[in-house]
N, C-alpha and C positions, 0 to 999 in steps of 0.2 A: 161251530152251531150248536148252540146251547137248546137245550128240551125241555119241557116239564111231563111229566106224564097226566098231567089234571089237563092239561091242555088238550082238548079236543080239535081246536080246527075252527073254534067257532069267534073268536076274538075275544075272550073274554077274559085272555091271559095277557099280561103284558112283563117284559124283560129289560132288567137294568144292569147296567156294567158301572166297573167304579175297580182303582188300584190307577196302577203304573201304565200311564199314557193312555186311561181313557179320556173319550174323548178329545186328544192331541194327537193321537196314534193311533189309537184302534176307537171303533164305533161299534155299536150294536143294533141292529133291528129289532125294535119293541115287540112287533108281532112275532116275527119269524125265529129269532133265536141268531139270527145269523151274526156274525162279529167278522167286521171288513178292518183293513191297513187300510186308512186316510191318508198316509206318506209314506215315502222310500223309508227300510230300516237298512241298518247297516250293523252287522253285525259287532266290527270291530269297536264300533260306538258304545252298543248296547244289547251283550249276548242275550237277554232275558227280559220277560217280564211278568209279572205276579198282578193277577187280575181277581176282581170278587165279583158274580150274576147272582141276581134272585130273580123269580119270577113271583109277581104280584097281580091281585085280583084288579081287573081294569075298574071297577066300582066301587069295592070297598077301600081300595090302595094297600089291601093287606097282605102280607107276604102269602103265599101261599106253600112255599116249603123253605126251608133255610138256607142263607145265603152257603154260595160255595165256591172254592179258591180256586183256581187253575194259573198254569204257568205257559208262557208263549215261549219257545227257546226260537231264537233267528238262526236259520241254515245255515252253515259259512259258501260264500262261494268264492272264487278267483278274483279276487278285483281289487286285491294287491299285491303290486310286483315287490321285490327284493331292494333294500335301500341298505348302500354302506353310511355308515352311520358317522365312521368316524374320516371319510374321505376326504377330500385327496392325501394320498399318500406319500411321503418322504422317507427313502431308505437311501444305505450306502452299501458295499461290497469291495474290498481291495481288489485294486487289478490283479490280473493274470492269476484269480482263483481257479480251482479245478471246476470242472462238471455239478453241477447237485450240491453248491454251496449255496448255503441258505442265505436269504435277503429280507425275506420281509414275510407277514401271515395278512390276512386279509379278511372281516369276516363283516357277511352282509343279513339284513334280518327282514322276515317277511311276516307279516298283521295277521295273514290268514291264519283258520286253526290249523297247527299242526295234526290234530288228531283224526281231522277228516280230510282222506282222501289228499293228495298232493300239493296242494295249494300251496303248504309252506315247505315243501323240501325244495332244495335251492340244490342246486350245481356252480360250479365256478368254470371259466373258460377266457383266456388269452386270446381279445380281438384287434391287439395290437403290441409289439414289443418283440414278436418270433424273429428268428431262431436262439433272439440271444438267453430268452429267460424263458421257464416253465411253470405251472400255478394246478395247482393238486387239486383236483373238482370239487373232493369232498372239504378239504381242510383249508382250501385256501393259502396255501403253503407256499408263496412265491419262490422258486430256485435259480440258478445258472444254470444255463443253457449247450455254452461254451465255451471251451478252453479258452485261456489265456487270453481273456478282451484284455487289451491295451489303454491306462488312462489317453495314454501319448498320443493315440491315434483317435479315440472318442471317448468324453468326460461322462455323458449326461445321456441317460436314455430313461425314456417316457413310456410305459406299456399303461395300456388300455385293460381291463380287466371287467367280464360279467361274470353277475349274477342271474339266474333262470331259476322258477320256479317249475311246478310240476313236476320234478325231475328230469327239468331238461326238455321233457318231450313237447311235440309242435303244438303252439298256442298257449304254451307256459308265459308268462310275466315276466320282462327282465328291467335287472339296473347295471351302469356302470360305473365305475371311476377311475382314476388314474394315479398310476404311482410312480415318481419320479426316483429314479437309481442314479446313484452319482457314484463314480469308479472313484476308490482313494489310491491316492498313489503308495507306490513301494517301491523301494533303492534297485529300479530294474536298468536302469541305465547308468553307463558311468562314462563323467566330462570329458568331452573332445573339445580340443584346440580349432579354431574355424580355418587358421593359417598355420604353416611348420615355421615359418618364421617372422618375428616380428623387429622390426628396425626403430631404431629412436635414437635421437641427436639429443646430445647433452652440453650446454657449456663447462669449459671447463672450471667459469666459477663457483658452480653452484656449492652451495653447505652443504655439509655431512649432514646426513640425516633427513633430509629435502627428498622431496617424492621426484622423481624426474620421468616415470610413466607409466602404465598402466596396459596390461595387457588381460585376456579376459576367455576362459573354458565355458563354453556348454555344455548343460547336464538339462535333458528335458524333464528331470524329473523336478517336485516341488519342495519346499517347504525344508526340512532340515536333510531329506534325501538329496536337496541340491546346494547343500553347503559342502564348501570347496576347500582343499588345503594347498596354497602352491609351494614349493621346496624350489631354491636352485641346485641343481645337481652340482657334485663336486665336483669340478675341473678346473681348467686355464680359463682365467678372467673372474672368474663368479666370485673371489674373493674379497671386490671391492664393492660387493654389492649385496643388496637383503631384501626379501619379498614379503609380504603380507599381504593379508585377507581383508577387501573392505568387504564388512560385514552386509550390509546395506545392497550392494549391488555385485557381491561373489566375483571382483577382481580381483587380482594381481597387481598390488602398487610396488612400484620398485623402488627403493630409496637407498641411496648412496650410503657408502658407508666408511669409508673412507676418500680423501680429497684426489679430485683427476688435474692428471699437469698432461697437455697438451703435447710439450716438449719431450714428454718422454714415455706413453705411448699414447696414442692417437684414435685407438679403436679394442672395442673388448666384444669377446662372446661367449657366451653360455649358455645350458637348458635347464630350463625349467619345466616342472613334474607339477601337473595339476591331480588331485584326489580327494577321493570323497571321504567325510569325516564318520559318517552313520552307513556301514556294512550291512549288505543284509545276507546271511549264509545261503539261501537259499537261491541264490543266484551268481555263487561263484563261478559254476560251469559256464554262467556266458561270457567269462573272461576279465582280468586283469582291470579294475575299476579305478583309472587312472589314465595320463597321456601326456609326452612331452611337446615342446614344442623350443625352437631354436630363439634365444634374442641376441640381435647385433646394437653395439653401441657406439656410434661413430662422436668424439670429441670434438667440440667445435673450440677454437681457439679463440681465445680472451683477452683483453691486456690487463695483466694481473701488476701485483704489486711487486718489488724487488723481494728474492729472500733468500733468505739467513744461512750460511754455512751452517748457523748452530743450533739447535734449540734453546739455548740459554747457556752463556758466556759466565764460567768463573776464572778469575783474575789472584792472585796473590800481590802484594805490595808492602815491602819493609817499614813500619812505622817513622824510621828517620830518612826517607828517600827525599831527595831535593823535592823543591817546587818545580815543574816542566819537566820530570823525566816520566817519559814514556814507558807506560809498565802493558800495555798485551793492546789489542785491536780488535774491533769484527769485521764479517765482510758480508757483504749483499749484494746478490747479482741480477741483473734484468735477465730472465729466460725465454722472455718472447721472440720473438723470430726477430722482430727489429730491435735489439739490444740498449736498451738507453743507461745510461749515465745514472750514477747512485749519489746523492746526497746524504751525511747522514747531520745526526741533533740528537742533543741530552733533551728527553721528556721531563721538563725540570716541573719538580712537584713541590718542592722542599730547599730550605738553604742547605739541606745536606748536601743536593747534586751539585754541587757549586763548587766541590771538593774536589773537581774532576772537570776537567775538556775533552773533546774530541775534535779530532780533524776532518771537517767537513766532507775531504775529497779520499783521504784516505783510510780515514775511518780508526786512527790512533788514537787511545789513550791515555791523560798523560795526568800527573797532580796537581793542581789547581794551590792546594794553598798542603800547606804542613799536615802530616796527621798523627793525631795519638791514640793508641792502639788501648790504652786503659777510657779513655774517651769514647770514641768509638771503635770497637774491633768487626763491624760486619758495614759495608755499605751497598744497598740496594737498590740502584734505578735500573731506566728503561733506556734503551737507544731504539729511536726513529728512523727508517731509511724510505726515501722518497725517490721517486724517479723522475729526473731532469724533464724528458718529455711532458711526464705529466706528475705534476708535485701533489694531485690530491687523493695518491697511488699510493699508499704507505702501509709500513710493512714495522711492528715493533718486534725488541727481542729484549730479556730480562738480562742483566748482567750483573753478578755478583762480586765484590772485591772482597777478599780475607786483606787484612791488615795484619801482618806478623810481627812477633812482639822482636824487640831488642833487647837487649837483656842491660836494664839499667837501673835495675831497682834491688839493691842489695837484700837477701833473706835474712828473714826477724824469728825471733822466737812466737809462735800461732798466740800465743794467750801467756797474759801474768799471771805465772805462777807463786801459788803461797807456799813456802817452802820451809820444811824446819829440819832437825836434825836434834837429837834426842839425845840428854847428857851423856849418857851410858852408850852410846853407839860404836860399836865395832870395827875394827877395817873393812873395805871392803864391800861396806852393808851401802845399797843402793838407795836414795832416798827422795829419788825423783826422777820422770821420764820427763823428757822435754822433745817438741816438734818444731820444726820450721817452716814456715810461711812465706811465699813469694808473689809480690805484685804483679809480677812478670805473669804472661802465659805458660807455665812450666810445658816444656815439649815432652815429646814422649823418651823416658828414660833420665828425667835430669836427675841428679843428686843432691843430700845437700850431705855435707859435712862437717861437724862438731869437734873442737879442741877448745882449750883451757889459752890463753895468750900467751905471750911468754914473761907478763911482768908475775902471771899466778902461777904456771905451772911449776916453780921452784917451791912455794911455798906447801908446808904438810897439811892443809887443812883438806882439802878437797880436788878430785879429779872428776874429767868426763871420759864418758865410755861411750867411742860409736859405735854402735851397734848395726852400722852400714846399711838402713832401710828407711832412714829418712829420720831416723827418731835417736836418742841418746839418753845416756842413765848419765845418775849425779851419784859419784859414790864416797863413802867417807878413807879418810887413809891415814886415820890417825885413833888411837882408844882412848873415848873419851874428849866430852866438851863440857866447858864450865860456862855458865852466864854469868857469874860472878866476873870474869875474866872479860870477858868479850860476848854480848849479846846476839849481835849480829855480824853475819859475814857476807862480805859483797863479793861474789864468782863474775868475774867478765869472760865471756864465753865467745868466742870465734865461730861464726858458721859463715860457711861456703857455699855457692853453687855451682854446677858443673858447666853453665853455660859459656857461650864465648863472647865477650870477654867474660872475665869471670870476675864477682861481685860477691864481695863478705862483706861483714859488720860485727861490730863487738856490743854483745848486748850483756848485762850485767842483774846476773840472777842474785837479789837477797834470799839470804838462810835464816831460819833464826833458830835461838840455840832452845828448846824445851825441856821441860824436865817431864819425864817417862815413868812406867810402871817397868817392873823386870821383864813383860812382854814385848813390852816396846811402845807399847799405849801411852799416846799423849794424853796429860792430867792437867799443866798448866803452861800457857806462851807468856800470858799478863806480866806486865812492872810486880804487883804483890808480890807474885812468886820468886822472885829474888830475894825478899827481906822475908820473906818466911824461915829459911833456916838459921835466922838471926835469933828468933824468937819472939818478933815484934807482931802483934796481931793486930786486926784491922781498924777499930779501936785505939788501941796506941796509936799512929800514924796518924789518925785523924786527932787527936790532943795536941800532936805534936805539931801539927797544920795552924792552926786553931791557935796558938801562942805564937806562933811566927805572927799568922795576922794581925794579933793583939799588938803586937812590938813594934810591927809597921806604922799601926794607926797612931800610939804615943806619939813615935819620932816625927808624922808628919803634925803633927797637932803641935809640938814643942816649935817647931823649923816655922809654923807658921806666926803661932806669939811670938818669937823673936823678930821675927818682920815687921808686925802691927807696928811693937812699940819703937823701934827705929823710925819708923814714920814718922810716928808721932811727933819727936823729939823736931824730927826737920822741921812741922809744920810750926813749931812755937818760937823759928827762930826767930832774928831780930833782920834778917836779910833775906829776909822771904821776897822773892821775888815774884808776882802774878801779871797773868795778861788781863786786861781789863776789856772785854768786848760788848760793845753795846748796840743795841738792835733798835733800828727802825722802821719799823712797820709801816709806817706812813709814808706813801712814796710822795705826798704833798701833792702841788698845782703845778707844777713844772718850774721851769725857769723866770717865768712872769710873776711864780706865787714867792714873793721877799719877806712874809711874814710866818712862813711854817719853821723855815731853819735859817739860823746864822752861817753862812758858807763864805762869809767875808773873810776868815781863816784861812780857806781852802784859795784863796785869788792870789796872782801874783801883786806884792805891794805895789812892783813898778809898774805895773799895768796902771793899776790905782793911782797913783800919781801921776803917771802921765794922760794927758788932757789931749787922748786923741780923738778925732773925728771918725764914726760910727759908719761903716760902709757897709751896714745892713738894713741901712733904713736912708730913704733919700734927705740931704741935709737940707735944713729951713733958709738959706741961703740962696739967695738966686742966680740963677745961673746966665751970667755974662755972655755974650755972644761973640765970638771968636772969631778975628779978622782973617780970614781966610785969603792968600793972597790968590790973587791965579796963576794957574800954572803954566812956566814960562816954554816956551818952546822948547824941543829938546830937553825937558827936566830930566832928570835922573829917578827913574822909579824907585829905588833905592834908598833917596834922601824925600820922596815924599812918605815913603811906607813910615821911616823911620820920623821923621817930623809928626805924624798922624798918629805914632805911638809915645810917641812924649805930650799930647796934647793930653790925651785919653791918661794916662798915668796920671800927672796933675792936676786934672778934674775931678771934684770930689761927688761929684752930683754923677757921673757916668755909670751907666749900671758895667757888668752886675756889682751886687751890692754883698761882699762880701764879709761873711762873718767869723768871726774868731770867739769861740769860749776857751776859758782855761778853766777846767776844773782840780787844776792840784799846783803847787808850786812845788817844786824840783831846784830851787836854788836862783845864783845869778845869773845860772846860763853859760854858754861859751864865751870866749872874748871873742868868736865870729858871730855872737849875736844870731839874729836869724836871716835867714837865709828866703825869705818869705819874700815875696813884694806886694804880700796884705796890707805888711805892718808896716809900710816903705813908702814915704809922699815925694822923695827927692830922685831925679833922674841917676841914669849913670852916669853923667858927665859929675855931677857930685860924689861919686866915689871913688874911694882907693884900694884899689887892687893888688896893690904891693904886698898885703899880708898874706894872700894866698900862697905866697909861696914857699914860707915854711910850714907848709902843711903837707907838704911831698909834691915828688913830681908830677900827681894827679892833678892838686892845685894848681899846683906852677901852667901848666898846658892851662886852665881855663883862665889863671890871671893873664894869660898872656894875649890870649883871643876878646879878651873884654880891652885889656888895654893898649893894642893895635884899633880897635873900635874908635877908642875915643880919641887918639891921635889923629886919627883918621879923619873923625866930626870936627877938633878943634881946628885942620888944614883948612877944611871946607868954610870954616868960618872965617877963616882970616885970609 
């Protein structure tokens, strides 16, 4: 309420109000000066207002007093409940924690004035979550209230927290929030097998390394605390198997470490131990964190391929072994209950395998070709065995055949030596160490022996000293050597081996005599050194050689001039006989071209003189029809053919037209003249064949044949 001392209560004074909330929150009675709130106030929204008031004259509108300022404070009341600004909360605590283990601290705020009364004093309490957890009423710290809370029993807890103002007194306002508490896992449980015995059935054909079964131990823990390691307890039956852990399922995977054989052993029993990898020392008192179970494996019988008696076969054969010789055998058996026969054959891969054959039934291996150790010292191939009852079931084994050496090559000097001896050498001086080599495969302990050949052992020049370690030394036997007398020595050395049969060879070692200084150092071994003691220099030797060459050239020129002069004399002789060769490059127009060359000289004069009818063309004379008497009954066929033959021989117009071209005249010919029927126009009856008897037995038979035919024809005519 505002009041001015000048206000007499007669209505001459007017009160005005300005400032925060004037007219909106507060209003003033202009006559009495009473200030009223026209709406509800909220301290939490605005705790105070600053206003200004003034009294003015109603008539003159002039201020009666200076303007005064005053503050209106809003007094707090408990109109706000506590609030959890960060709720709801999530917290965790390890399982098996002791009582009083810290979990979480919650905090609630109250918008009321903490300086006025108990409106803002908050007290915390648990409405839900007891008896597992407790809370400090003043600080809001939540702690465990029960010992050994087990995650495997209950993992999640929801706690309801209340915050109440007015110190928790009756009538105070309250706010709530939830806290979700999770018990985290610790390794407080050992793994346990759900049963004590596991039974597995495994085929005997299972491959090594394959998984044949799984077992599992249960661990209620979580995460790394539930990781399990499986191990096979050492003992009978476990050496054929191995076990690993599946990291995703924590199962024990049993794998085959060695092959199974039903015929050898039908069942296996062993123990498996499961234990935790990560242990917590706080729970050692609970007991051992491991468990064991028994695994029984029954092997199932399967139809298996044959089994060889050895994993690999090694054989030896001499290189001179005859073809077809048996050198060894392989053996495979069917170990199944119903044993089947086995067949063998070579796994052909290249031509080398053809050197051997195998008996399909017995498995014996024999040579198929001649062997040569120097060409191939070892053969490596595979033998396949299959069951007769099931050829698809096969097994393979490797066979190695070593070819043994037969002493067929003699030893020889290993390398070509360049041996030299000084002119001033002393007796017993070693001038060369030699070794030997043998193309044969030398067995252990083989020795080579060295000696001079019989023809060289009596000469007093050199000797061979056998050191009996496959080496020998060449030693001098006399005092001094002369290059002028002999520059090269050829020393035959006999080398023998120790194999059977003994082989030996004679090797020639060339020894050159050289000039050396007093220390034995070689100075020169060439040809020039031989002439140096005579006093001839290199220039003198070259001059001598040039003179010899010039003399040879002069002699050659002289001989050549003498031969040329003699040849000219022969060419001027009157009795010079020469062959003239005339070349005709023009081939002309053939036989019809009579203008190109005169070939009259090449024709037979007798042929030119005889005016014989040409048979290469049809004659101009007309062909007269011949009278052919009809064949009488029972006429001899031979007479008919001879008659027709005579008619055709006489007829000049009858084909074929023969042409005889004579290109050279060789003389008058033989007394028998031509034997061809081409140049004859007479019949056989006009010829006298008696002269053929004078030519020899063969022609006499020919004359008799034609003579008989002629007499036969004449008799028939008569």
